[in-house]
N, C-alpha and C positions, 0 to 999 in steps of 0.2 A: 280250480281243484280245492275242495273243502273237506271231503270225508277221507280220513286216514284210518286204515286198519293197522293197529300196532301189534306186531307179532312178538309177544312177550315171553321172555325166557330168563332174562338176567335182571335180578332185582337191584343190582348195584347202581344202574343208571336209568332204570325204567321210569321212575317217578319224575326225575329231572327232565327227561325227554318229553314225556306226556304233558307235563306242566308247560314246557316251552311251546309245544304245539298248540295247546289250548290258548295260551296267552297271545299267540300269533293269529288267532281266529279260526283255527281248524277244529272240526268236530272229530273226536278221536274215540274209536271203539277198540277194545282190547281183546285179542285172542291169546289166551294163555296156553302155551304149548305144553303138551305132556308126551313128547316124542321119546321113543325108546332108542332111536338112532338118528344120526344126522341126515341120512339119505335112504330113499326107498322104504320109508315107514308108511305103509298103506293106511294104517289106522289114522295117523296124523294127517295124511293127505285128504282122506275122506272127511275128517272132522273140520279141516280148514275150508274145504269146498262147501260144506254144510253151513258153516258160519257165514260165508260170503252170500250164499243163496238165500239164507233166512233173514239176513239183515234187512231193515226197512228200506235202506237205499244202498245200492251197490257202491262199495268204496272207490274213491278216485285213485287211491294208491295203497299199497301195502308197504310197511316200513319195518325193518328190524335192525338191531345191532348184530353184526357179523352176518355171514352169508349162509343161507340154507337152500340147497338144491331143490328140495321138495317144494318150498315156497315159490321158487322160481318156476317150477313146472306148473303149479296151480295158477300163478299169475299169468303165464303165457297162455294157458288154456282159456282163462277167463278174460284175457285182453286187458289186464290191469297192470299199470307200471309197478315194479317192485324196486323199492329203494333200500339198499343195504349199505350200512356204514360199518366198516370193519375196523376193530381196534386190536386184533391179534395179528402177530407176525412171528412165525408162520401161521397161516390159517388154511388148512389143507383143503377145505371144501371149495376154495377158490379154484382148485384144479379140476373141478367137476366139468363134465362136458356141457353142462347147462349154462356156464358163465356167459357165453355169447348170446343167450336168448334175447330177442329184440325188445322185450318188455323190461329188461334189467337196467338199473342205474346203480352201479356199484362204486362206492367211495372208499378210497384207501388213504391211510395217513402217511404212508411211506412212498415218496415219489419214485423211488427205485422200482417198486412193485408196479406202479402205473406204467413206467417205461417198459418193464418186462412184458406185461400183458398186451399193451398196445403194439409192441413189437411182434407179438404173436397174432396180430390181426383182430384183437378184441377191442372194439371202439367204444363200448359203453362203460368204460372204466374212467374214473375221474379222481383227481386229488382233492383231499380236504384234510386239514389238520383236525385233530380230535378236539372235542369241546371241553371247556373249563366250567365247572360248577362254581359260581361266584358266591362266596360266603364272606361277609364283611364283619371284621372284628377290629375295632380301632384301639383296643386296649389289651394287646397280647401280654401274657405273663410267661416268661421264658422258663419252662420246666426242663428243657433239653438243650444241650450244646449242639451235638450232632445226632441226627436220627436217620436211620435207614429203614424203609418199609418195603418188603419184597420177598419173593421166594429165593432161597439159596440154591435151588436146583440140585441138591444132593439127595442121597438116599434113594427112595423109589421114584423120585422125579429126575434122576440121572439115568436116562435111557442108555446112554453110552456105557456107563459103568455096569449095566445089567447084561451086556453082551458077553456071551461065554463061547468057549470051544472054537476059538480062531487061533491060527498058528502064531507062535511067538514073534516071528519075523514081521508078519503083517500087523500084529498088535503093536509092536514096537514102532513101526513106521507111523501108524495112525496116532499113537500117543505123542510121538515127536511133532506131528503136525499140530495137534491140539496145544501143546506147550508153546510152540513157535507162534501160533496165532494169539495166544494169551499175552505174549510179550509185545505184540504189535497193536498199536492203536490206529484207528482211522483207515485201515486197509485190510480187506478180506483176502486171505491167501488160500482158503480151504479148497475152493473149487479147482484152482490150478494145481494145488499140491497133490490132489488125489487123481488127477488126470493120468491115465495109463495103467491104473490098478483097479479100474471099475469092475472088470470081470472077476478079479480075485475077491473083491469085496462082496460081489453078488453070490459068490460060491458059499460064503459063510454067513452072510447077513441078509435077511429077507425083510424088506420094508415096502413092498408094493401096495398101492391103494386099490388096485383093481382095474377092470377094463373100462370103467366109465370115468376115469380120471386121467389127466394128461401128465401130471408131474412124475418124473422118473424116480425109481427107487434110490438112485444115487443122490438126487437132489434132497430127498427126504433124509437120507443118512447124513448128508452135509449139515443139515439143520440140527440133527441130533448131536453132531460134533460141536456145533456152535453153542448149543445149550450147555455142554460140558465146559467149554471155554468160559462161558458166563459164570458158571459155578466157581471156576478158578478166580475169575475177576473179582467176584463179590467176596469170596473168602479172603483173598489177599488184601483187598481194600479194608475189610474189617480188621485184619491183623495190623496193617500199617497205620490206619487212623486211630484204632483203638489203643495203640501204644503211645500215641501223642496227645489224644484228646479224649474227652468224655463222650463215648458213643453209645447210643441206645439202639438196639436191634429188635425190630418187630418182624417175626416170621413164624413159620409153623412149629418149629421145635428149637430147643435150647442147643447152643453150641458152646459148651464149657471150655473148649480148647481155644476160643477166641477171647481177646482182651476187651470185651464189650459187655454191656449190661443187657441181658436178654429180657424183653418185655412182653413176650407172647404175641398173639395175633390181635391186631386192632380192627374193630368193627368199622365197616364203611361209614356209618353215621358219625363215628368219632374221628375220622381222618382229618377233617378241616381243623378241628381244635388242636390235634396233635401237630399238624404242619404249621399252624399259626404260632404255636408255643415252642417251636424248635428254632434255635438261632440259625442252624444250617440244616436244610433238608437235602439229603444226598440221593442222586439218581445214578444208577449204574445200569445201562441199557442192555437188554438181551442182544447178543451178537447177531441174531438174524435180522435185526432192524438195521438196515444199511444207512438210510438217510433220514428216516422219519423221527418225529418227536413223540416219545412214549406218553401214554395216558397219565403216568405218574407225574410227569413234569406239569401237565395241565392241571392236575389236582392240586399240586403245590402252589402254582401261581394263582389259581382261582381262590385258594384259601388265604391268600395274602402272605404266604410263607416265602422265605428266601430259598432259592433253588440253586444248588451246585450240581452240575451234571456234565457227563461226557458230551462232547460236541457232536452234533448231527447237522448235516448240510441243510436240511429243511428249516433249521432255525434262522438261517439268513433270510432277511426280508421281514421276518416276524418279530425277532428280538435283537437286541444289541447287547453284547457281552459287557458287563459292568454297568448297564443301565436297567435292564429288565430282569436279568438273569446272570449267573456266572457259569462259564463253562471251561472245561479243560481238555487238552489234547493229549496229555501224557501224565504219567503217575506223579512226577515231581511237581507239575503245575497244580494238580489236584491238592497235594499237601500244602503247597505255598498259599493257594487261595483259601483253603479251609482255615489255615492259621491266620491269614490276613483279615478275613471277614469276621472271625470270632473276636478279634481285637479291635475292630473298627465298627462300633455299633451304629453310628449315624449313617455311614455309607451303606451298610448292610440293610438297614431299615428303609432307606430311600430306594434301594434296588427292589426290595420286596413290594413297596408301595407302587413303584413304577411298573413292576411285573404284573401286579393285579390290575392296574389301570389299563395296561395293554390287553390283558385277558378280557376285561369288560368290553373294550372297544372292538376287539378282533375275534375273540374266541368263545363268546357266550353261546349257550345252546340256541337262543333265539336267532342270533346272527348267523351261525353256521347252518342251522337247519333251514333257515330261510334261503340261504345260498343253495343248499342241496335241492330243495323242492323247486327252485327256479330252473333246474336242469330238465324239467318235464318237457 
């Protein structure tokens, strides 16, 4: 297999992926998508078929980050393997009826998702951690004590908060579940907590994906609740750490109510320098991610930054706490470790160096994309 058609839509990681494929000896042609919707976009389907038919040689495989049902349909029709590497969770197109297409090879970074889909009889699902872009900087200048880069999931990104016209009793119960989940680390209670009130939720909240998708409206609503929990997690973390340490916040809008310094949005090209110049890079995972290691962690490690993150089960076997990374299981542990590593420069720097060395060995684009294409 030598010829790869890269289905391009996300500039954030496109160039790194293409470069790694070329460096590994693949010939890569790019199809730049201009789709209007993720599914049943006839114009996009016809354009992709034309690209395949008009290329000098038929591609041996199609590759994309995240999963596109229309690409899967074209790949099945043309008899071409379709490799999809998903970095979002939830990623609703995975619920498409096309997921089980025999030409698919779909890679997920959260092992709990792999278990879920394999349990549903879909066998062409595989686990792969996400890649780390390696950026070497041996002379960091620390411009930040603690930095957090990410969405706060408030405002128009808070889908739960936008829900209107539901009875106070139901709203009170749902709000209570969200608050309870926010106070619990390492265990998801939402699915069990809403069992028995599904019909009442459906009466007031409509979240169906349509007839060509498997995921239930209740599962979708559960993830909307988890996003709100994450909003509470991140806001509370900024309050707690901001009162004790110098914290810089990079997100879409200012939060003057928080005791942190708002720094705006950081461009992707500037992320490595930011992470390398932060004494502590904080990750607070989206609650929909049950076991997987978020892309943000890989970005920090690849940049040679020190990462303090909430613990996820998939970290076991890849990293060692206190050697490659620092993780916490509860709020007090987060505060203690943040304080400790800000005061112990040598230990912190050794962990950052070891984390990047582990990323180079186990998590580079070349290493992981080679593993993926071996699944042919």
